[in-house]
C-alpha positions as CSV (number, residue, x, y, z in Angstrom):
1,M,65.8,32.0,29.3
2,R,62.5,33.4,31.0
3,R,63.4,32.7,34.6
4,L,66.9,34.8,33.8
5,D,64.6,37.4,32.4
6,I,62.7,37.3,35.2
7,L,65.4,37.6,37.8
8,K,66.6,40.5,36.0
9,R,63.8,42.5,36.1
10,E,63.7,41.9,40.1
11,L,66.7,43.0,40.5
12,E,66.1,46.4,38.3
13,I,63.2,47.2,40.2
14,R,64.9,46.9,43.6
15,F,65.6,50.3,44.9
16,D,68.8,49.6,46.1
17,F,70.3,48.3,43.1
18,S,72.5,50.4,40.6
19,S,74.3,48.6,37.8
20,L,77.2,51.2,37.8
21,A,77.4,50.2,41.7
22,A,77.3,46.2,40.9
23,Y,80.1,46.7,37.9
24,R,82.5,48.6,40.4
25,S,82.5,45.7,42.9
26,I,83.5,43.8,40.4
27,D,86.1,46.1,38.8
28,R,87.9,46.5,42.2
29,Y,90.9,48.2,40.3
30,N,89.0,50.7,38.4
31,D,90.3,50.0,35.3
32,G,87.5,50.5,33.2
33,R,87.3,46.4,32.4
34,I,86.0,43.2,34.0
35,N,88.1,40.5,32.9
36,T,88.6,36.6,34.0
37,F,90.9,37.6,37.4
38,N,88.5,40.2,38.4
39,L,85.7,38.3,38.0
40,G,87.6,35.7,39.9
41,T,88.6,37.4,42.8
42,F,85.4,38.8,43.2
43,L,83.5,35.5,43.3
44,R,86.2,33.9,45.5
45,S,85.2,37.1,47.9
46,C,81.7,35.6,47.7
47,G,82.6,32.0,48.6
48,H,82.7,30.7,45.0
49,Y,85.5,29.3,43.7
50,A,85.0,28.9,40.1
51,S,88.0,27.3,37.3
52,E,89.4,29.7,34.9
53,T,87.4,27.8,32.1
54,E,84.0,29.1,34.1
55,L,85.4,32.3,34.3
56,L,86.0,32.6,30.7
57,A,82.9,31.5,29.9
58,I,80.7,33.9,32.4
59,V,83.1,36.6,30.4
60,R,82.6,35.4,26.9
61,R,78.5,35.1,27.4
62,M,78.2,39.0,28.1
63,D,81.3,40.0,25.8
64,T,79.7,41.5,22.8
65,D,83.3,42.6,21.1
66,G,85.2,39.5,21.8
67,D,87.9,41.4,23.5
68,A,87.5,38.7,26.4
69,Q,87.0,41.7,28.3
70,L,83.6,43.4,30.1
71,S,83.5,47.3,29.7
72,Y,80.4,48.5,31.8
73,S,77.9,49.1,28.5
74,E,78.3,45.5,27.8
75,F,77.7,44.6,31.4
76,A,74.7,46.9,32.0
77,E,73.3,45.6,28.9
78,Y,73.6,42.1,29.9
79,I,71.9,43.1,33.4
80,R,68.9,44.7,31.4
81,S,66.0,42.7,31.2
82,A,64.4,41.9,28.1
83,C,60.9,42.9,29.2
84,P,60.1,46.5,31.2
85,P,59.0,46.2,34.4
86,S,55.2,46.4,34.7
87,R,53.4,49.4,36.1
88,A,52.6,47.1,39.3
89,A,56.2,46.2,39.8
90,M,57.4,50.0,39.4
91,E,54.7,50.7,42.0
92,V,56.0,48.1,44.5
93,S,59.7,49.5,44.2
94,E,58.6,53.2,44.9
95,R,56.6,52.7,47.3
96,A,59.6,50.8,48.9
97,A,61.8,53.1,48.1
98,S,59.5,55.7,50.2
99,A,59.6,53.4,53.1
100,E,63.3,52.7,53.2
101,R,63.5,56.9,52.8
102,Y,60.8,57.5,55.7
103,R,63.2,55.1,57.9
104,R,66.5,56.6,57.5
105,C,64.7,60.0,57.9
106,Q,63.6,58.8,61.2
107,L,67.0,57.2,62.4
108,D,68.6,60.1,61.4
109,S,66.5,62.7,63.5
110,R,66.5,60.2,66.4
111,A,70.6,60.8,66.2
112,S,70.3,64.5,65.9
113,S,67.7,64.7,68.9
114,P,68.7,67.1,71.6
115,L,66.9,64.7,74.0
116,R,68.9,61.7,73.0
117,P,70.5,60.1,76.8
């Protein structure tokens, strides 16, 4: 379980991660729930072909109210790590976000430059 928490923490500190965006990428039909059909479609698009039993096991692992469907709150709670990120990890994430903003700003300024050939 410790390895899972480490992976969750690493995911949380990434500047480009959003649990809502992750949820929406799985819930393609925007019906506010993830079921085995949505999850299977998402996994197949990523190249993993899970059986119905595997899909149900994944959903049941995250499902807290027992309806065999995942709401956003259930999904976000499962994705959140049990340990808060350390200050050093947050600083690394902030530096990475700052570097990405700087890179995008540079690209935007080059695209709008009047001297561009």
